[in-house]
Steps between C-alpha positions, in 0.01 A plus 500: 500500500732231363566161651858377530599241247525159665811377323722558807280254689538252216876550495522448874302179491720362224810608690373320810419197288853489362647543848286221648596261220867590552482441875334162456738397224813611686397313813381182328765473227773759560748363245242502223388852589849653498585320178187655345582853620855492367407337170747628234308638205799626300866427571726768355225762494587873486312549829462285809705371791864401476561127534795272438460264206795281400728727699383813322281772652197556278171679545199276542142618461318308773127489568559691825687780320242520222215549745666717768718721284324515164127436530444674835603824330153501343330496839709788633433694181122458539508615860723796412251603230228558759725709723635697204150600395406590858804729519492674160128532422345838584251321728741228612469388861872535562580805294760750621548548872251224580759246384770622739341371820469136386852515359640624830289239681661242272839591642368434849345177378847384400705631792255374765528131406879526475520639854269229636686228307838599640359548851322164507800323349723643771252405773477143368875467468497431125616839376849421370372213290189668357617862471510473121124450487413843639328598172264201482216667700522837323268404211123521462304264278304711250228250409419373849526837672261644242254213548510524881483879478175468305360269766595739780437841341264426212561557131458879494681602819783751440732278705496252210693733269729591789564131568565410136754778447668403827509131402647565157756749632580248774560223249703732278715585801525132587620412152747790508631366831523157344710633212723726709559290810455152350636529146515182299788650307696818465288817504524688170278810529614630161265244342206700638577766240379249242168471685465879512588525131238238410233680703579842353518366144170312511324795665621746238452279194184306589317739733601868487585530130175342368293730720712797402450437129129427533369780721141450388490148644367466855733342754292182523478457120762316300750650258656296222781393733264376770264339251760301310791456743278467811703361791805381303726804557436474875561125499839552335585784739389284793727217394793741473422652840465157660839394360656826623376434854627143476847609388507783752471250784156627604214257528356483148145456633496880518635539150169598337419787736687770302298402191157498669512877548558558127189316373201718393241501778145621551424856599304404811569266791194308621678348799738217576414191289155646419281267293384787280855544367445199278299732275796736454661483156839639596795270440602471866162367612477277193834340587404458865180314424671283239745391771232411755490123439874455430591674827256280692686197370837662576405555864384141528842389373676747729339345805580154365875557455560713810287363783630145512642490853511202732324552835801360680682824408296704752736656753559818701581677174149425373340678795750783478399571140130470580499729803730748329225542242207491742653747749748701295274589207215660702746678730711645219210594273306664783793706632630614162149554362412715802824697462428568132132585548525709817856626547577557132135602441468284190168359614320180411268422206154651543286273718794316660559530876817479707345195666506327161881505489564211744233298318680561172818394679355164606366438149842586357658239728414235242842459341462196282636563150809721531576355844542166326719668241728649765511184713619299202810720462558612859575145611662209318274209410436304815334519843535876556362590158208263550433638849493858367269399216264336747482826692404677177231240436363527854461876450191420294330445836532876567163536329335391829655769725441753222125441516505506882703822523278661238191434706663610825605830345159563349578472128191581297490290186436686174356222285 
């Protein structure tokens, strides 16, 4: 049928490239690296981190903030687009009840690592000092898990859609945990009303109303609004939603998600990141493909500004984070996925076996991106933060046991 678009592989390679450069730079010239990461781009900016300048607290837009909090929102929006289509399309792979099992498995994929983290920390005698990092191993890296999932299952295996929804829900949960349990400022949930208002307004004015007043136009065709305003109403709404998340105390990298669901989309889902979607003329696919190259560069920069950890920081905390992911993810995803599929009778996607669940769990143990996010706020800058980040980086090695477990459990690749 349709081959999976290879941009996730490209993203992953660039992400690895950025991480490798960061590791080398941080270990060869640590002062220069950290000075680069915290480069102030705009002192007195309306957004950014609070710093003291001449005895006055002002917001500073740093390179780190620009990449992690602003630009990464585009990556999460692109990933959410694929899941949104899989859930709402009539032939979507995760439509209706089929989405409940991976969502419940996501809960297990977050609770399992927490239990292992706390247990290992207690056994190693480091629990009081590292208790605040319990959320570091809860995340799943979307790009790498998808790439490894393709290697293990093949491009057309139903476990791929299951894995992607789980990974995105996992990261959404991880960012929610980050905002709730590790707030950078006071939580102000009332600001989320602004995000909801922006989403409702842009949907009604730029999507629903044009279609309502032009009933003879097919869904994929353009009305005057779509032809002349194109993506601009959604860009403005996205900026408002991002700012609302920022002011609400939630991680603004998720700020575009409420807007993604309002953008006109195609009437048929060809599969997650399907190459054939580049021929679709709907606005959502047009925006996604226009963002392909920019997001590749963003992920390169993300690896560059987040993965610079000195090898001397490796400690017991590093191994605690790593094994919490490697053991806790498969255990939690398998148990909760089994409970949802068998006990609650929600089932699994057609063609997916119960034996695929632990394989998905091992693939989901790659916790690079959001794990780095959480580690940077769970611990103050210093040895413990660096040790936790190193554990997140080492989780990239989970691709090896994922392939091994897949073969042992008889996964049949659907290329």
